[in-house]
C-alpha angles and dihedrals in degrees: 000000000000122000111245148199111210105210099191118046132145100192123200095266135102118347092350088072087082088069090061093049098045105029108055093114090051091051090051094047093050094045088052093047093052098033091247129137128238105249125226091247090052090052096044108028089228111161095199091054091049091056088051087052087050088055090049092051095048093244110151097178136020123208106214115201109196123227126212105201093068092071128238132097120308108251093034093129096062095093084073088069093058094039093053108024112208096005104086133042116189124210102198119222114253121191109201092194083075086075116205091001091067090058091048091051091059091052091046093055094043090054091061107022139045100243125177099183147349134245126232135170108190097182099040107046125097092264104035122205136183120263089242097039109136088227087078099045095093088057093047093048090050093050092047092049096047096039097240122150124245113215114196126184105221129173139110086265089066096050120088085212122024103249124177087194090078092075090056089048089053089050094050089052090055090047090054094045107028094169093051109112106224125190114199111208121200085032095264088277128210089014089051096122089057092047088048088054089054088049090050089055097041130041088206099073116089126186129213106191092183110156092359091063093065121080105313129112108302095010093128089057087071090052094049089046094050090049095048132009099011099045092126097037107048116097132194117242136156105198085225127214088036086060131028107256095219094049093045094048089049092050094051088050091060106028099102101274108143118257089233090057097043097088090054096045098047100036124347099063093053095041090055092048091048093045093234 
């Protein structure tokens, strides 16, 4: 078993508990689709059980990108860091439409917690904005200047209307801020080839295929990329609780990623990005 950093987890804690209360049917449907099981922690929302499942999956550290549209205070996941030292790293949610307050939030979190990046979901938050909207430029400038990672959740599932222009917007963001490190959760699907083209041209784009790297259309593209051009830019992630963390880890260990690449995919790439 390979040691792992899971770069996309929503643990049963804080405002993420609403997922465990409201999405059981969704968990069951995806488990059936991918021939997975629904784990005990998925069913019960029990945090201690989830940590045990992390151990079974070989996951040493989970990156927890926060989400705004579930309610609750930004930064509400940080108590996990104290409760389980070394097991969780929180990326607080930052909303650049808050203006100067957004930048102050980053400083406020950094004054108390060791943060390595922030989370943003431009298309999925209560006040959506374009990836390349100038309203977000002060946040991007600050992250680039202070060498903090920007984690964006990006797939058709997170768009109110399927809009291929969003991939151009993401490319425009990268052009404006070429030193900004951007992690694309949900793999950019179904525009993953375009996102991979960005990553080919820039070492600062990282891709987390999570659920889209399983058995859906285009899933093998992620495997090929991890084995070749994107060796240093592909990151393991499970999208838990959408997927059982143990089953997802087992899948990626046998999906065709080369043995020589496994340590980088599962751990080294993320550890380097997070400066561990």
